[in-house]
FILUM-740502 format. One record per residue (C-alpha): residue number from 1; residue in one letter; x, y negated, z. Coordinates in steps of 0.2 Angstrom, whole numbers, plus 5000, padded with zeros to 4 digits. Layout:
- NUM	a	X	Y	Z
...
***
This chain:
- 1	m	5025	5204	5028
- 2	n	5008	5212	5024
- 3	e	4994	5214	5036
- 4	t	4995	5233	5039
- 5	s	5014	5232	5043
- 6	k	5009	5223	5059
- 7	h	5002	5240	5066
- 8	i	5009	5256	5072
- 9	e	5002	5273	5070
- 10	v	5008	5288	5080
- 11	d	5007	5304	5070
- 12	l	5012	5317	5083
- 13	e	5013	5332	5071
- 14	l	5025	5321	5060
- 15	i	5036	5316	5075
- 16	r	5037	5334	5081
- 17	r	5042	5340	5064
- 18	l	5055	5326	5060
- 19	d	5062	5323	5078
- 20	k	5081	5325	5078
- 21	n	5097	5319	5086
- 22	g	5103	5301	5081
- 23	p	5110	5285	5086
- 24	r	5101	5270	5093
- 25	y	5109	5258	5082
- 26	t	5113	5244	5094
- 27	s	5128	5242	5081
- 28	y	5133	5250	5065
- 29	p	5145	5258	5064
- 30	t	5141	5265	5081
- 31	a	5153	5263	5096
- 32	d	5159	5281	5095
- 33	r	5168	5276	5078
- 34	f	5179	5263	5086
- 35	v	5198	5266	5085
- 36	e	5212	5262	5097
- 37	a	5222	5255	5083
- 38	f	5211	5240	5085
- 39	n	5218	5232	5101
- 40	a	5220	5215	5109
- 41	e	5231	5208	5096
- 42	s	5219	5213	5082
- 43	y	5205	5204	5092
- 44	a	5216	5188	5094
- 45	n	5219	5188	5075
- 46	w	5201	5189	5071
- 47	v	5196	5175	5084
- 48	a	5209	5164	5076
- 49	k	5200	5166	5059
- 50	r	5183	5161	5067
- 51	e	5184	5142	5063
- 52	i	5193	5143	5046
- 53	g	5183	5132	5034
- 54	g	5177	5121	5049
- 55	v	5162	5131	5053
- 56	s	5161	5139	5070
- 57	r	5147	5151	5075
- 58	p	5138	5149	5092
- 59	l	5142	5162	5105
- 60	s	5132	5175	5114
- 61	l	5141	5179	5131
- 62	y	5139	5197	5139
- 63	i	5145	5199	5157
- 64	h	5145	5217	5163
- 65	i	5144	5220	5182
- 66	p	5147	5239	5185
- 67	f	5142	5241	5203
- 68	c	5127	5249	5210
- 69	n	5125	5255	5229
- 70	t	5114	5270	5225
- 71	l	5115	5282	5210
- 72	c	5099	5285	5199
- 73	f	5101	5302	5192
- 74	y	5095	5298	5174
- 75	c	5108	5284	5172
- 76	a	5119	5284	5157
- 77	c	5126	5267	5160
- 78	n	5144	5263	5164
- 79	k	5143	5260	5183
- 80	v	5153	5261	5199
- 81	i	5143	5268	5214
- 82	t	5148	5259	5230
- 83	k	5142	5251	5246
- 84	d	5159	5241	5248
- 85	r	5155	5223	5244
- 86	s	5173	5218	5244
- 87	k	5174	5227	5227
- 88	s	5164	5214	5219
- 89	a	5175	5200	5225
- 90	e	5190	5209	5218
- 91	y	5180	5212	5202
- 92	v	5175	5193	5200
- 93	r	5193	5188	5202
- 94	y	5198	5198	5187
- 95	l	5182	5194	5177
- 96	l	5186	5175	5179
- 97	k	5204	5178	5173
- 98	e	5197	5187	5157
- 99	m	5185	5173	5154
- 100	a	5199	5160	5155
- 101	m	5209	5170	5143
- 102	q	5195	5172	5131
- 103	a	5191	5153	5132
- 104	a	5209	5149	5129
- 105	l	5208	5160	5113
- 106	l	5192	5153	5107
- 107	g	5195	5135	5110
- 108	p	5187	5122	5121
- 109	q	5168	5119	5124
- 110	q	5162	5133	5112
- 111	v	5143	5132	5111
- 112	v	5134	5147	5120
- 113	e	5116	5150	5114
- 114	q	5113	5167	5123
- 115	l	5120	5174	5140
- 116	h	5116	5191	5147
- 117	f	5121	5199	5163
- 118	g	5120	5218	5163
- 119	g	5126	5233	5173
- 120	g	5126	5242	5184
- 121	t	5117	5230	5195
- 122	p	5122	5212	5192
- 123	t	5114	5206	5208
- 124	f	5126	5217	5217
- 125	l	5137	5201	5217
- 126	s	5133	5190	5232
- 127	d	5125	5173	5229
- 128	d	5141	5164	5231
- 129	e	5149	5176	5218
- 130	l	5135	5173	5206
- 131	r	5138	5154	5208
- 132	q	5156	5156	5205
- 133	v	5154	5166	5189
- 134	m	5141	5153	5183
- 135	a	5152	5139	5187
- 136	a	5167	5147	5177
- 137	i	5155	5149	5162
- 138	h	5150	5131	5163
- 139	s	5168	5125	5164
- 140	h	5174	5135	5149
- 141	f	5158	5134	5138
- 142	k	5144	5123	5133
- 143	l	5127	5131	5136
- 144	i	5113	5123	5126
- 145	d	5098	5117	5135
- 146	d	5085	5129	5127
- 147	g	5096	5145	5127
- 148	e	5091	5162	5131
- 149	y	5099	5166	5148
- 150	s	5095	5183	5155
- 151	i	5099	5195	5169
- 152	e	5095	5213	5174
- 153	i	5087	5215	5191
- 154	d	5085	5230	5203
- 155	p	5069	5225	5212
- 156	r	5075	5235	5227
- 157	k	5091	5225	5230
- 158	v	5086	5207	5228
- 159	t	5077	5194	5239
- 160	d	5066	5179	5234
- 161	d	5080	5168	5238
- 162	t	5092	5176	5225
- 163	i	5078	5175	5212
- 164	a	5076	5156	5216
- 165	l	5095	5154	5215
- 166	l	5096	5163	5198
- 167	g	5083	5150	5192
- 168	q	5093	5136	5198
- 169	l	5109	5143	5190
- 170	g	5100	5142	5173
- 171	f	5094	5160	5170
- 172	n	5077	5160	5162
- 173	r	5074	5178	5157
- 174	i	5073	5193	5169
- 175	s	5073	5211	5166
- 176	l	5067	5223	5179
- 177	g	5071	5242	5180
- 178	v	5055	5252	5185
- 179	q	5056	5268	5175
- 180	d	5040	5276	5184
- 181	f	5029	5271	5199
- 182	d	5025	5289	5203
- 183	d	5032	5295	5220
- 184	t	5036	5312	5215
- 185	v	5046	5306	5199
- 186	q	5055	5293	5209
- 187	r	5061	5306	5222
- 188	a	5067	5318	5207
- 189	v	5078	5304	5200
- 190	n	5083	5296	5217
- 191	r	5076	5279	5213
- 192	i	5063	5275	5227
- 193	q	5055	5258	5222
- 194	s	5037	5253	5227
- 195	e	5025	5243	5216
- 196	e	5025	5230	5229
- 197	e	5044	5227	5228
- 198	t	5042	5225	5209
- 199	v	5027	5214	5209
- 200	r	5035	5203	5222
- 201	v	5051	5200	5211
- 202	m	5040	5196	5196
- 203	r	5030	5183	5206
- 204	a	5046	5175	5212
- 205	a	5052	5174	5194
- 206	r	5036	5166	5189
- 207	v	5037	5153	5203
- 208	n	5055	5149	5198
- 209	g	5051	5145	5180
- 210	f	5057	5161	5171
- 211	k	5051	5161	5153
- 212	s	5050	5179	5151
- 213	i	5049	5194	5162
- 214	s	5053	5211	5155
- 215	i	5050	5229	5162
- 216	d	5059	5245	5158
- 217	l	5051	5261	5159
- 218	i	5057	5279	5154
- 219	y	5047	5293	5148
- 220	g	5052	5311	5149
- 221	l	5059	5310	5167
- 222	p	5057	5326	5178
- 223	k	5040	5329	5186
- 224	q	5032	5316	5174
- 225	t	5014	5320	5169
- 226	l	5002	5312	5157
- 227	e	4991	5307	5171
- 228	g	5004	5300	5182
- 229	f	5013	5290	5169
- 230	g	4996	5284	5163
- 231	t	4993	5277	5181
- 232	t	5011	5268	5180
- 233	l	5006	5260	5164
- 234	d	4990	5254	5170
- 235	r	4999	5246	5185
- 236	v	5012	5239	5174
- 237	i	5000	5231	5162
- 238	a	4990	5224	5177
- 239	a	5007	5215	5183
- 240	d	5007	5207	5166
- 241	p	5025	5207	5160
- 242	d	5030	5197	5144
- 243	r	5039	5212	5137
- 244	l	5041	5231	5140
- 245	s	5054	5243	5135
- 246	i	5049	5262	5135
- 247	y	5064	5272	5133
- 248	n	5066	5290	5129
- 249	y	5075	5300	5143
- 250	a	5089	5309	5134
- 251	h	5095	5324	5145
- 252	m	5113	5326	5141
- 253	p	5121	5332	5158
- 254	t	5137	5338	5149
- 255	v	5140	5319	5145
- 256	f	5132	5310	5160
- 257	k	5137	5319	5176
- 258	p	5123	5311	5187
- 259	q	5110	5320	5176
- 260	r	5117	5337	5182
- 261	r	5106	5333	5198
- 262	i	5091	5334	5187
- 263	h	5083	5351	5186
- 264	e	5079	5356	5168
- 265	e	5064	5365	5173
- 266	d	5056	5349	5180
- 267	l	5057	5340	5163
- 268	p	5040	5338	5154
- 269	a	5038	5350	5140
- 270	p	5041	5342	5122
- 271	q	5022	5342	5119
- 272	v	5019	5333	5135
- 273	k	5033	5320	5132
- 274	l	5025	5317	5115
- 275	d	5008	5315	5122
- 276	i	5015	5303	5135
- 277	l	5023	5292	5121
- 278	n	5006	5292	5111
- 279	m	4997	5287	5127
- 280	a	5009	5273	5130
- 281	v	5008	5266	5113
- 282	n	4989	5266	5113
- 283	k	4988	5258	5131
- 284	l	5000	5244	5127
- 285	t	4994	5240	5109
- 286	g	4976	5241	5117
- 287	a	4982	5228	5130
- 288	g	4987	5216	5116
- 289	y	5006	5220	5116
- 290	v	5015	5220	5099
- 291	y	5026	5235	5094
- 292	i	5043	5226	5090
- 293	g	5052	5242	5086
- 294	m	5064	5255	5095
- 295	d	5054	5257	5111
- 296	h	5051	5238	5113
- 297	f	5034	5229	5115
- 298	a	5030	5211	5118
- 299	k	5015	5199	5120
- 300	p	5011	5191	5103
- 301	e	5017	5174	5110
- 302	d	5033	5180	5116
- 303	e	5049	5174	5107
- 304	l	5053	5192	5101
- 305	a	5036	5194	5093
- 306	v	5037	5176	5085
- 307	a	5054	5179	5079
- 308	q	5049	5195	5071
- 309	r	5034	5187	5062
- 310	q	5046	5173	5056
- 311	g	5059	5185	5050
- 312	r	5072	5179	5063
- 313	l	5073	5195	5074
- 314	h	5090	5202	5076
- 315	r	5097	5218	5085
- 316	n	5113	5218	5095
- 317	f	5121	5228	5110
- 318	q	5108	5221	5122
- 319	g	5094	5226	5111
- 320	y	5082	5214	5101
- 321	s	5087	5196	5101
- 322	t	5081	5180	5093
- 323	h	5099	5174	5090
- 324	s	5106	5182	5074
- 325	d	5120	5171	5069
- 326	c	5130	5172	5086
- 327	d	5147	5180	5089
- 328	l	5146	5190	5104
- 329	v	5160	5188	5117
- 330	a	5159	5202	5130
- 331	l	5167	5201	5147
- 332	g	5170	5215	5160
- 333	v	5174	5233	5161
- 334	s	5167	5243	5146
- 335	a	5159	5228	5138
- 336	i	5157	5227	5119
- 337	g	5159	5212	5109
- 338	k	5157	5207	5090
- 339	i	5168	5193	5082
- 340	g	5165	5191	5063
- 341	p	5166	5208	5054
- 342	t	5174	5217	5070
- 343	y	5169	5225	5086
- 344	s	5179	5227	5102
- 345	q	5177	5237	5118
- 346	n	5185	5234	5135
- 347	y	5193	5248	5145
- 348	r	5179	5258	5153
- 349	d	5187	5261	5170
- 350	l	5192	5247	5183
- 351	e	5210	5253	5185
- 352	n	5214	5251	5166
- 353	y	5204	5235	5165
- 354	y	5213	5227	5180
- 355	d	5230	5233	5174
- 356	a	5228	5225	5157
- 357	l	5223	5208	5165
- 358	e	5238	5210	5177
- 359	r	5249	5211	5162
- 360	n	5240	5195	5155
- 361	e	5233	5205	5141
- 362	l	5215	5205	5136
- 363	p	5208	5222	5142
- 364	i	5203	5229	5125
- 365	m	5203	5247	5123
- 366	r	5197	5250	5106
- 367	g	5187	5242	5092
- 368	l	5184	5242	5073
- 369	e	5186	5231	5058
- 370	l	5171	5233	5046
- 371	n	5174	5236	5028
- 372	a	5163	5230	5014
- 373	d	5153	5246	5014
- 374	d	5150	5245	5033
- 375	l	5144	5227	5031
- 376	v	5131	5231	5018
- 377	r	5125	5246	5028
- 378	r	5124	5236	5044
- 379	a	5113	5223	5036
- 380	i	5101	5236	5029
- 381	i	5100	5245	5046
- 382	q	5097	5228	5054
- 383	a	5083	5223	5042
- 384	l	5074	5240	5044
- 385	m	5076	5240	5063
- 386	c	5070	5222	5065
- 387	h	5058	5219	5050
- 388	f	5053	5237	5044
- 389	e	5056	5231	5026
- 390	l	5070	5225	5015
- 391	s	5071	5217	4998
- 392	k	5083	5226	4987
- 393	q	5086	5210	4976
- 394	s	5092	5201	4992
- 395	f	5105	5214	4994
- 396	n	5110	5214	4976
- 397	i	5113	5195	4977
- 398	a	5121	5194	4995
- 399	y	5133	5209	4992
- 400	l	5135	5210	4973
- 401	i	5128	5227	4971
- 402	d	5115	5236	4961
- 403	f	5105	5243	4976
- 404	d	5098	5259	4967
- 405	q	5114	5263	4960
- 406	y	5125	5260	4976
- 407	f	5113	5271	4986
- 408	a	5109	5284	4973
- 409	a	5115	5297	4985
- 410	e	5103	5291	4998
- 411	m	5088	5290	4987
- 412	p	5082	5308	4987
- 413	e	5081	5308	5006
- 414	l	5071	5291	5005
- 415	e	5060	5299	4993
- 416	d	5057	5314	5005
- 417	y	5052	5301	5018
- 418	a	5041	5292	5006
- 419	r	5032	5309	5002
- 420	e	5030	5311	5021
- 421	g	5021	5294	5022
- 422	l	5035	5285	5032
- 423	l	5040	5274	5018
- 424	e	5033	5265	5003
- 425	l	5047	5263	4989
- 426	s	5045	5251	4974
- 427	p	5058	5244	4962
- 428	q	5060	5229	4973
- 429	w	5056	5234	4991
- 430	i	5058	5247	5004
- 431	t	5044	5246	5016
- 432	v	5042	5256	5032
- 433	t	5023	5261	5035
- 434	p	5014	5260	5051
- 435	k	5017	5279	5053
- 436	g	5035	5277	5049
- 437	r	5039	5264	5063
- 438	m	5040	5277	5077
- 439	l	5053	5286	5067
- 440	i	5063	5271	5062
- 441	r	5079	5278	5068
- 442	n	5077	5293	5056
- 443	i	5075	5281	5041
- 444	c	5091	5271	5047
- 445	m	5101	5287	5048
- 446	v	5099	5289	5029
- 447	f	5110	5274	5027
- 448	d	5123	5280	5040
- 449	k	5138	5285	5030
- 450	y	5146	5293	5046
- 451	l	5132	5305	5048
- 452	r	5135	5316	5033
- 453	t	5137	5333	5043
- 454	k	5126	5342	5055
- 455	q	5140	5342	5068
- 456	e	5139	5323	5068
- 457	h	5120	5323	5072
- 458	a	5124	5334	5087
- 459	r	5133	5320	5096
- 460	y	5118	5310	5099
- 461	s	5102	5311	5109
- 462	k	5084	5315	5102
- 463	v	5076	5301	5092
- 464	i	5059	5304	5101
***
């Protein structure tokens, strides 16, 4: 990778002109393409093919805990708002049943390199329930010593003792939701969280040996200003996290009901939102963070930055990852997994999830078996998202295609982006320029066969 490709350049005029609706590409094809014809039986058939030839991929495990005891108005996650703690005990019972069924299908002592607890709020579970789930994981799977074991934390709802317990249970990475430290913004989105609470959890994570601490921020929230978010960024940088994610708030109240409580007139104007993004990139790169791609920044010595430099970075349903060759087994309501050339998603509501397990069926609602065209396009989108460049020759060899001929229909749009300065095209390479990195989703969308009509674009949030 050449020297200039390590940098990022924010061209506000270009972003303003080219900003459009598009997917985030945690998968290709995206989850809205999944079909109900792919069911628990289809999934079991593909799991049975995993070890044909004697080669078995290691696993990544995702555990979805849907519960939160307060509602954040901006949230687009699959969650259940409740203060009733008995709900989590019931959920854990079903979760452990699903885990046992998956383990029986996969075979004994499958190797796990990566584990992620997401939500909702995973620490809605009591300390005993967390112990129970981790004990079940250890009884069914073999977790490697230096694996990547992460959990999402709401700093308002967790004690130092729980952080210590998480360390003892084997978690070594932690992700904290912050969004914005500004009081006015916090009130507008119903998430009151002090800087002190956040720093306390970070301190506890350091004391308990967590290797990586990540902080999530959102730009474009109601009442947000350039000055206010600048102060938040300064305070976050001073707290010294290893990674930062700065997400674009996508206001889609017709899709996500909680967002109806956000007043549209309180949202920052498009230009202010762009100025906030520009300032964030400048502050973070100025503080020594490396732009990984798609809202993510990391310290140069963090594993994500190292993996990107070494060409090992990968992207999956949890975002960027260093474990590219894993099959992803997803447990819990709404969770999405990936086995071989397939995706599968569990039922999105508790009732259907529980009902399926009561019938001794895996709670798979829908999925997709990728065809040869999907696979080559998925690999291209992965390469661009993770490394900002691709070798056409490597695709010709791996997929037995003639790249320029196979993507002849896409070439005019790529050439347009090259003229705009987003790309450099050569007979051998497609390279995203520092200016194109902020618009990487636009570039990936060129290769998305499912986005051939304007109506399709309208289903997604804005790229920036």
